[in-house]
C-alpha positions in Angstrom: 57.7 -16.6 64.4 55.8 -19.8 65.1 53.6 -21.0 68.1 56.2 -21.3 70.4 57.6 -18.1 69.6 57.3 -15.4 72.9 54.3 -13.0 72.7 57.1 -10.0 72.0 57.7 -11.2 68.3 54.1 -10.1 67.6 54.5 -6.0 66.4 53.7 -3.9 69.1 54.0 -6.0 71.6 57.0 -4.6 73.8 58.1 -5.7 77.6 55.4 -3.8 79.3 52.9 -5.4 77.4 54.4 -8.9 77.5 54.1 -8.8 81.7 50.6 -7.8 81.3 49.7 -10.9 78.9 51.7 -13.1 81.3 49.2 -11.6 84.0 46.5 -14.0 81.8 48.6 -16.4 81.0 49.5 -15.6 77.7 53.3 -16.0 77.2 53.4 -17.3 73.3 51.9 -16.7 69.9 49.9 -19.7 70.3 48.7 -18.7 73.5 47.1 -15.4 72.4 45.5 -17.5 69.6 43.8 -20.0 72.3 42.9 -16.9 74.2 39.4 -17.0 72.7 36.9 -14.2 73.4 34.7 -14.9 76.8 32.1 -13.2 74.8 30.8 -10.7 72.0 29.6 -7.7 71.8 26.9 -6.6 69.2 26.5 -3.2 68.4 22.3 -2.9 68.4 20.7 -0.5 66.0 20.6 3.0 67.2 17.4 4.4 68.5 15.8 7.9 69.7 15.4 9.4 73.1 12.1 8.8 74.6 11.1 8.3 78.2 10.8 4.4 77.8 13.9 4.1 76.7 15.4 0.8 78.1 17.4 1.0 81.3 21.0 -1.0 82.6 21.5 -2.7 79.6 23.6 -1.2 76.4 22.2 0.5 74.0 22.9 3.1 71.2 21.1 6.2 71.2 20.7 8.7 68.3 21.4 12.6 69.3 21.7 16.1 67.5 23.6 18.1 70.5 21.6 20.9 71.2 23.8 22.9 74.1 27.5 22.8 74.3 29.2 20.4 77.1 30.2 21.8 80.0 33.6 20.3 82.2 33.8 21.1 85.8 37.2 21.5 87.0 36.9 22.2 90.6 36.4 18.5 91.7 39.5 16.2 92.1 38.9 15.2 88.1 37.8 17.0 85.6 34.0 15.8 84.8 32.8 16.2 81.5 29.0 16.8 81.4 26.4 16.9 78.4 22.4 16.9 78.0 20.7 15.0 75.4 17.2 15.9 74.8 14.5 13.6 73.2 10.7 14.5 72.6 9.8 14.1 76.4 12.8 13.5 78.0 16.5 13.8 78.4 19.6 12.0 79.6 22.7 13.5 81.3 25.7 12.1 79.8 28.9 12.0 82.1 32.5 11.7 80.9 35.7 11.4 83.7 39.0 12.7 82.6 37.9 13.4 79.2 38.1 17.2 78.9 39.1 17.0 75.5 35.7 16.1 74.2 34.0 19.6 74.8 35.6 20.6 71.7 34.2 18.0 69.5 30.6 17.6 71.1 29.7 21.1 69.8 25.6 22.0 69.2 24.3 20.8 65.8 26.4 17.9 65.1 25.0 14.2 65.2 26.4 11.8 67.1 25.7 8.0 68.1 26.1 7.3 71.9 26.9 4.0 73.0 26.8 2.7 77.0 24.4 2.2 79.2 21.1 4.3 80.9 20.9 3.9 84.2 18.8 6.1 86.4 20.9 8.1 89.0 19.2 10.6 91.3 15.8 10.4 89.4 18.0 11.4 86.5 18.7 9.1 83.6 22.0 9.2 83.4 24.7 7.5 81.0 28.5 7.3 82.1 31.1 7.0 79.9 29.5 6.4 76.7 31.6 6.1 73.6 30.8 8.4 70.8 30.6 7.7 67.3 29.8 9.7 63.9 26.8 8.3 62.1 28.8 6.8 59.5 31.6 5.1 61.6 28.6 3.4 63.8 27.1 2.1 60.6 30.1 0.2 59.7 30.2 -1.6 63.1 26.2 -1.9 63.6 25.2 -5.4 63.8 28.8 -6.8 64.0 30.0 -8.7 66.6 33.0 -7.9 68.3 35.1 -9.8 70.4 35.3 -9.5 74.2 38.5 -10.9 76.1 39.1 -11.8 79.8 41.5 -8.8 80.9 43.7 -7.7 83.6 44.1 -4.3 84.9 45.8 -2.1 82.1 45.3 -4.3 79.5 42.7 -3.2 77.0 40.2 -5.6 74.9 41.7 -3.2 72.2 45.3 -4.3 72.4 44.1 -7.7 72.6 42.3 -7.4 69.3 45.2 -5.5 67.8 47.6 -8.6 68.6 45.5 -10.8 67.5 45.2 -9.7 64.4 48.5 -9.1 64.2 49.2 -12.7 64.3 46.7 -13.5 61.6 49.2 -11.5 59.5 51.1 -14.8 59.6 48.9 -17.5 57.7 52.0 -19.7 57.5 51.5 -20.5 61.2 48.2 -22.6 60.8 48.7 -26.0 60.5 45.5 -28.2 60.2 46.3 -31.5 62.1 43.1 -33.1 61.9 43.3 -35.9 59.2 40.9 -35.3 56.3 38.3 -38.0 56.3 37.7 -37.3 60.1 36.7 -33.1 58.9 34.5 -34.7 56.1 33.0 -37.4 58.3 31.7 -35.0 60.5 31.5 -31.8 58.7 34.5 -29.9 60.5 35.7 -26.4 58.9 39.4 -26.2 58.7 41.5 -24.8 61.6 42.6 -21.9 59.8 39.2 -20.7 59.1 37.8 -21.6 62.7 40.6 -20.1 64.7 39.9 -16.8 62.5 36.2 -16.9 63.0 36.1 -17.4 66.9 37.9 -14.4 67.3 36.3 -12.5 64.5 33.1 -13.8 63.4 31.5 -12.6 59.8 28.3 -14.1 61.5 26.9 -16.1 64.2 26.5 -19.1 61.6 30.2 -18.8 61.1 31.2 -18.5 64.6 28.9 -21.7 65.5 30.9 -23.6 62.7 34.4 -22.3 64.3 33.4 -23.0 67.9 32.0 -26.7 66.9 35.6 -27.7 65.3 37.5 -26.0 68.1 35.5 -27.8 70.8 35.8 -31.2 68.6 39.8 -30.6 68.7 39.4 -30.0 72.5 38.1 -33.3 73.1 39.7 -34.9 70.5 43.4 -33.9 72.3 42.2 -34.6 75.6 40.6 -38.2 74.9 43.7 -39.0 72.7 46.0 -38.3 75.7 43.8 -40.4 78.0 44.3 -43.6 75.9 47.9 -43.1 75.1 48.0 -42.7 78.6 46.0 -45.5 79.6 48.2 -47.9 77.4 51.5 -46.8 78.9 49.9 -47.2 82.5 47.3 -49.6 82.6 49.4 -53.1 82.9 51.8 -51.7 85.2 52.6 -54.6 88.1 51.2 -54.1 91.7 54.6 -54.2 94.1 52.9 -53.5 97.4 51.5 -56.4 99.6 48.5 -54.6 101.5 47.3 -56.5 104.5 44.3 -58.6 103.7 42.3 -58.4 106.8 39.2 -56.3 108.1 41.0 -52.9 109.5 38.8 -50.5 107.4 36.0 -52.4 108.2 36.6 -52.4 112.1 37.1 -48.5 111.8 34.0 -48.3 110.0 32.3 -50.0 113.3 33.5 -46.9 115.5 32.1 -44.2 112.9 28.9 -42.6 114.7 27.2 -43.0 111.6 26.2 -45.6 108.9 27.8 -45.8 105.8 25.6 -46.0 102.6 25.7 -49.2 100.8 27.4 -46.9 97.9 30.2 -46.2 100.2 30.7 -49.8 101.4 30.3 -51.0 97.9 33.3 -48.6 96.6 35.3 -49.4 99.4 35.0 -53.0 98.7 36.2 -52.3 94.9 39.1 -50.1 95.9 40.3 -53.0 98.3 40.1 -55.3 95.5 42.0 -53.2 93.2 44.8 -52.8 96.2 45.0 -56.7 96.5 45.0 -57.3 92.8 48.3 -58.2 90.6 48.1 -54.7 88.8 48.0 -50.8 90.3 44.4 -49.6 90.7 43.7 -46.5 88.6 39.9 -45.6 89.5 37.8 -43.0 89.7 35.2 -42.3 92.6 32.6 -40.7 91.3 30.3 -39.2 94.2 27.4 -36.6 94.1 28.1 -33.6 96.4 27.7 -34.5 99.9 27.8 -38.1 99.3 30.8 -39.0 101.8 33.8 -39.1 99.2 36.3 -37.7 102.0 35.6 -40.7 104.5 35.9 -43.0 101.7 39.1 -41.6 101.2 40.5 -41.5 104.8 39.8 -45.0 105.0 41.6 -46.1 102.2 44.7 -43.9 103.3 44.3 -45.7 106.7 44.2 -48.8 104.8 47.8 -47.8 103.4 48.9 -46.8 106.9 48.0 -50.1 108.5 50.0 -51.8 106.3 53.0 -49.5 106.4 53.0 -47.4 103.2 52.5 -43.8 102.8 49.3 -42.1 101.1 49.2 -38.4 99.7 45.7 -36.6 98.9 46.5 -33.7 96.6 43.4 -31.0 96.9 42.9 -28.4 94.7 42.9 -25.2 96.9 44.8 -24.7 100.0 41.4 -24.0 102.2 40.2 -27.5 101.1 43.8 -29.4 102.3 43.8 -27.4 105.2 40.2 -28.7 105.9 41.2 -32.2 105.0 44.2 -32.1 107.3 42.0 -31.0 110.3 38.9 -33.8 109.5 41.5 -36.3 109.0 43.2 -35.5 112.4 39.9 -35.5 114.3 39.1 -38.8 112.9 42.3 -40.3 114.0 41.5 -39.4 117.4 38.0 -40.8 117.3 39.4 -44.2 115.6 42.5 -43.9 118.3 44.9 -44.5 115.6 48.7 -42.8 115.5 48.7 -41.8 111.9 51.8 -39.3 111.0 49.9 -36.4 109.5 51.8 -34.1 107.1 50.5 -31.1 105.6 52.2 -29.2 102.7 50.9 -26.1 101.0 52.2 -23.3 99.0 51.5 -20.7 101.4 53.4 -22.6 104.2 57.2 -20.6 105.0 60.0 -22.2 103.5 60.9 -23.5 107.1 57.6 -25.1 107.5 58.2 -26.5 104.1 61.6 -27.8 105.0 60.1 -29.8 108.2 57.2 -31.2 105.8 60.0 -32.3 103.1 62.3 -34.0 106.4 59.0 -35.6 107.7 57.5 -37.1 104.3 61.3 -38.5 103.3 61.6 -40.2 106.6 58.1 -41.4 107.8 57.3 -44.5 105.8 53.7 -45.0 106.9 52.4 -41.0 106.6 49.5 -39.9 105.4 50.5 -36.6 103.4 47.7 -33.9 102.8 48.7 -30.9 100.2 47.8 -28.6 97.5 50.0 -29.4 94.0 53.0 -28.2 96.4 53.0 -32.1 97.1 54.3 -32.6 93.1 56.9 -30.4 93.1 60.5 -31.5 92.7 61.6 -30.7 96.4 58.9 -33.3 97.7 60.7 -37.0 98.0 58.3 -39.5 99.1 60.0 -42.9 100.6 57.1 -45.6 100.5 54.2 -44.0 98.6 51.9 -46.7 98.1 48.1 -44.8 97.3 48.0 -41.5 95.1 44.5 -39.6 95.9 43.5 -36.5 93.9 40.3 -34.6 95.2 38.5 -32.7 92.4 39.9 -34.4 89.7 39.0 -32.0 86.8 41.2 -29.3 88.5 44.0 -31.2 87.8 45.4 -31.9 84.2 46.7 -35.5 83.4 50.3 -34.6 83.4 49.8 -33.2 86.9 48.1 -36.6 87.8 51.1 -38.7 86.5 53.5 -36.7 88.0 51.9 -37.3 91.5 52.2 -40.7 91.0 55.9 -40.8 89.8 56.5 -39.9 93.3 56.4 -43.2 94.1 57.1 -46.8 92.7 54.2 -46.8 90.5 51.6 -46.2 93.2 47.6 -46.9 93.2 45.8 -44.1 92.1 42.3 -43.3 93.1 40.7 -40.1 91.9 37.6 -38.3 93.0 35.5 -35.9 91.5 32.1 -34.2 92.7 30.9 -33.4 88.9 27.8 -35.6 88.1 28.6 -36.8 84.8 26.4 -39.0 83.1 28.1 -42.5 83.0 28.4 -43.2 79.0 30.0 -39.3 78.6 32.2 -40.3 82.2 33.8 -43.8 80.4 35.1 -41.3 77.4 36.3 -38.6 79.7 38.2 -40.9 82.3 38.8 -43.3 79.4 42.1 -44.8 81.7 40.2 -45.0 84.9 37.7 -47.7 86.6 34.8 -46.1 87.9 32.9 -46.4 91.2 30.0 -44.1 91.9 28.7 -43.2 95.1 25.1 -42.3 94.1 23.3 -42.4 97.9 23.5 -39.3 100.3 23.7 -40.2 103.9 20.4 -40.6 105.9 20.8 -37.9 108.4 21.3 -35.1 105.6 17.8 -33.2 105.3 17.2 -32.5 101.5 17.7 -29.1 100.6 14.5 -26.8 100.0 14.7 -24.9 96.6 13.0 -21.9 95.2 13.2 -20.4 92.0 12.4 -16.9 91.7 12.4 -13.7 89.9 13.7 -10.1 91.0 11.2 -9.5 92.6 11.8 -11.3 95.6 14.8 -10.1 96.4 13.8 -7.8 99.4 12.6 -11.3 100.9 15.7 -13.2 100.0 17.6 -10.6 101.9 15.1 -10.6 105.2 15.4 -14.4 105.0 19.0 -14.4 105.2 18.9 -11.7 108.4 16.8 -14.2 109.8 19.0 -17.2 109.4 21.9 -15.2 110.6 19.9 -14.4 113.4 19.5 -17.9 114.1 23.5 -18.3 114.3 23.5 -19.6 110.9 25.3 -18.4 107.9 24.9 -17.6 104.0 26.3 -17.6 100.2 25.4 -15.2 97.8 27.0 -16.1 94.2 27.1 -13.8 91.7 28.6 -14.5 88.0 30.5 -11.2 87.9 33.5 -9.9 89.7 32.7 -6.1 89.0 30.7 -4.2 86.9 31.6 -4.5 83.2 30.5 -2.8 80.3 30.4 -5.7 78.3 28.6 -8.2 80.6 25.0 -8.2 81.9 25.1 -9.6 85.5 25.2 -8.8 89.3 28.9 -8.7 90.2 30.5 -9.3 93.9 32.1 -5.8 94.3 28.6 -3.8 94.3 26.3 -6.7 95.7 28.7 -6.6 98.9 28.0 -2.9 99.1 24.7 -3.5 98.6 24.2 -6.3 101.4 26.3 -4.0 103.9 23.6 -1.0 103.3 20.8 -3.7 104.0 21.8 -5.2 107.3 22.9 -2.0 108.6 26.6 -3.0 109.5 25.1 -5.5 112.1 26.1 -8.7 109.8 29.5 -9.2 108.8 29.4 -9.6 105.0 32.8 -10.7 103.2 34.0 -10.9 99.6 35.6 -13.8 97.4 36.3 -14.1 93.8 39.2 -15.8 91.7 41.3 -12.3 91.3 42.2 -12.6 95.0 45.8 -13.9 95.8 45.6 -17.3 97.1 46.4 -16.1 100.7 43.6 -13.5 100.8 41.3 -16.1 99.5 42.4 -18.5 102.5 42.1 -15.7 104.7 38.7 -14.9 103.9 37.3 -18.5 103.7 38.8 -19.0 107.0 37.1 -16.4 108.2 33.9 -17.7 107.1 34.3 -21.2 108.6 34.7 -19.6 111.7 31.9 -17.6 111.7 33.6 -14.2 111.4 31.7 -13.9 108.1 28.1 -14.7 108.2 27.6 -13.6 104.5 29.8 -14.5 101.9 29.4 -13.0 98.9 31.5 -14.7 95.7 31.9 -15.6 92.3 31.8 -19.4 91.5 35.2 -20.3 93.0 33.5 -21.2 96.3 32.3 -23.9 93.9 34.8 -26.3 95.4 35.9 -24.9 98.9 35.7 -25.0 102.3 33.0 -27.2 104.3 30.7 -24.9 106.1 28.1 -27.0 107.9 26.7 -23.9 109.8 25.8 -22.2 106.1 22.4 -22.8 105.6 21.5 -20.4 102.5 22.4 -20.5 99.3 21.5 -17.5 97.1 22.2 -17.6 93.3 22.2 -14.2 91.5 21.6 -14.3 87.6 21.2 -18.3 88.2 19.7 -18.5 84.3 23.5 -17.9 83.5 24.8 -21.0 84.7 24.7 -24.2 83.5 22.2 -27.1 86.1 25.6 -29.1 86.9 27.4 -26.0 87.9 24.5 -24.6 89.9 24.2 -28.2 91.7 28.0 -28.0 92.5 26.9 -24.5 94.4 24.1 -25.7 95.8 26.4 -28.7 97.4 28.0 -26.0 99.8 24.9 -25.4 101.9 23.0 -28.9 103.5 26.3 -30.1 105.2 24.8 -29.8 108.7 21.8 -31.0 111.0 19.6 -28.0 110.4 17.4 -27.2 107.2 19.1 -25.8 104.3 17.7 -24.0 101.5 18.8 -22.6 97.9 17.4 -19.3 96.4 18.0 -19.1 92.5 16.7 -15.8 91.2 15.9 -15.8 87.3 16.4 -12.8 85.6 15.8 -14.3 82.0 12.6 -14.1 80.7 13.4 -17.1 78.5 11.0 -19.8 78.8 13.6 -22.5 78.3 15.8 -20.8 81.2 12.6 -21.3 83.4 12.2 -24.8 82.6 15.7 -25.8 83.2 15.7 -24.1 86.5 12.8 -25.8 87.6 15.1 -29.2 87.0 17.0 -28.1 90.1 13.7 -26.7 91.7 12.6 -29.9 91.9 15.8 -32.4 92.3 18.7 -32.6 94.5 20.0 -35.6 92.5 23.0 -34.2 90.4 23.2 -37.4 88.4 19.5 -36.9 87.5 20.1 -33.3 86.7 23.3 -34.0 84.9 21.2 -36.1 82.2 18.7 -33.6 82.0 21.4 -30.8 81.4 22.2 -32.9 78.4 18.8 -32.7 77.1 17.9 -28.9 77.9 20.8 -27.5 77.1 21.5 -26.0 73.2 23.0 -24.0 70.7 20.9 -21.2 72.7 23.5 -21.0 75.7 26.0 -20.3 73.4 26.7 -17.0 75.2 26.2 -18.4 78.6 28.7 -19.0 81.5 29.8 -22.6 80.6 30.9 -25.1 83.2 33.9 -23.4 84.8 37.1 -25.1 85.4 35.8 -28.9 84.2 38.8 -30.8 82.8 40.2 -26.9 82.0 38.5 -27.1 78.6 38.6 -23.6 77.1 35.4 -23.7 74.7 33.8 -27.2 75.2 31.1 -28.0 77.4 30.7 -31.6 78.3 27.1 -31.2 78.5 26.3 -28.8 75.5 28.4 -30.8 73.6 28.2 -34.3 74.6 27.3 -35.6 70.7 30.7 -33.9 69.7 32.3 -35.2 72.7 31.0 -38.6 71.5 32.4 -37.8 67.8 35.8 -37.2 69.0 36.2 -40.2 71.1 35.1 -42.5 68.2 37.6 -40.5 66.0 40.3 -41.5 68.3 39.3 -45.1 68.7 39.3 -45.3 64.9 42.8 -43.6 64.8 44.7 -45.8 67.4 43.0 -49.0 66.1 44.3 -48.8 62.7 47.4 -46.4 63.1 48.9 -46.7 66.6 52.0 -44.9 66.1 50.3 -42.3 63.6 53.1 -43.2 60.9 50.4 -43.3 57.8 50.2 -40.2 55.4 47.1 -39.0 56.6 47.9 -38.9 60.3 51.7 -37.3 59.7 50.1 -34.0 60.4 48.8 -34.7 63.8 51.9 -36.8 65.2 53.9 -33.5 64.0 51.2 -31.2 66.4 51.5 -33.6 69.1 55.4 -33.4 68.5 55.3 -29.8 69.1 52.1 -29.3 70.8 51.9 -26.1 73.6 49.0 -28.5 75.4 50.5 -29.7 79.0 48.5 -32.9 79.0 49.9 -34.5 75.8 53.6 -33.5 76.7 56.1 -36.2 77.6 54.0 -38.9 75.6 56.3 -41.3 73.5 54.2 -42.2 70.5 
């Protein structure tokens, strides 16, 4: 068994379990090791039953059973009931489909009941609590137990058992980092880190393990970037773009004036298109700064010069929106550009027609998702490649798209406001243009940070906005209720809003567990105002442009990074009407309040990103990290900025002194790269 071995080689994993693991992206032994816990469960000390017992939070209560449990069998499923008595109150415990518990829960016995106490029908209730004997609970008390991302029928205990099965094979772990790097930056061994990240002995051990693995993620990412950069940076430019003022003439027809930052970026791109070498440029622009019109104008330049161009969006909804927007602009500019849409959900017939058009239309604009990098897509004259929201695509995907033509120019766009010092490290293979101005007509979003007592007012405010013809987003951190994580969830929250609005307002639900076709259907219904209030997880962070949306309500806003909150806020404020962002803070932490006040006072993404660097720290270890950015599993470019810089320095030193990794101290690193599972490092020739 090695890291590339199928997961079925782990003891206890059969064909059915293999299918469950595949649903969470785990196919090999190495994959299960890199399926890190999303949080940890720390079993608290047991407390007696009292009237001031803490509600809506997982706790452990100590009790002596005074009356026998009862089982109701006249219901659809058997329900086991047990009343626990304290000095001044009582708690009703409820279990579903567990009638066998009755024989265990007998009077006179001492037990620890672990679960969440809620007030249900004016009765303190614990549903599905886990029952422990006191001695058994004392062994796990105050320990840290991993909680993994799961799918239906895949239990947390099964993932724990599978990970432990891998750890029986000590020979699996090769520490590829050179010894001098580990010593210089005080990094623990990989073997130790991978075990402690899954099963930490203490918080200190967990922090050490995480720091080592974060360093590795940054180190491998930057190394891949640098190796790609040396392969591509000096490629000659074979394309002859017309040196006229075509884009400038189109700009004159716009019903609005481009910002100076947009004009400067266009000038920098055109200079690249005329240069002797192929362009590799990043447009870094804040939400709502107008990157899309810049992309269109540059694709129009390619059309004008007789070349094809392609833009790849991270979602089908965004790709379709670009297609429709580009069509409207073509009409406005009175230019007859062949527009071709290609997405994964299109029928085989629609795809076949698109493939033929792409192959036979030498000056087309192609708009699509990852479908445009599939083997069946053959470009005939591709000169310009644009990837929208660069951090959603790996290095390999970007290179696959660029490989569709004869070394086309590459333009990537990101709305993630990364401070320039970090952007230079993360996008080491790209020149950087920054659009740091917002179009003048955009009204600044009005922000407020409130506590949970403001919810009813927020709901009434949303209803008022809908009555005026507008729409609203509501963001929750969870898809559904979880016994291991605190926070609002979209499933229950949508029902609360439906009751609140008495069915008079259409409420939709969107989350990452939905199939792509479902997501598209919901987002399109929202874009068409068939849904007035969309309750969603952060999947809307990069989504369809709905100018009619004027309210963004973010529940548990203290759980998100500032940069991500700013991205979410950017979903509103895209039309002419005044827009609002309501952030509900459920934390009592002074630091959380201070961080959210940064958003309250500023709509400038780059300022917010720099403040995020200052304010985030080890205390955010268990928070929800920046979702999706660069596809890191543990690393956070804001919280771990210092580690990012250390990793960058290490890569620079290695490549300066041993380009081909031939020295003895770098041999393990070379071996790792040749065997690595990480997509972004495949197919790189050392």
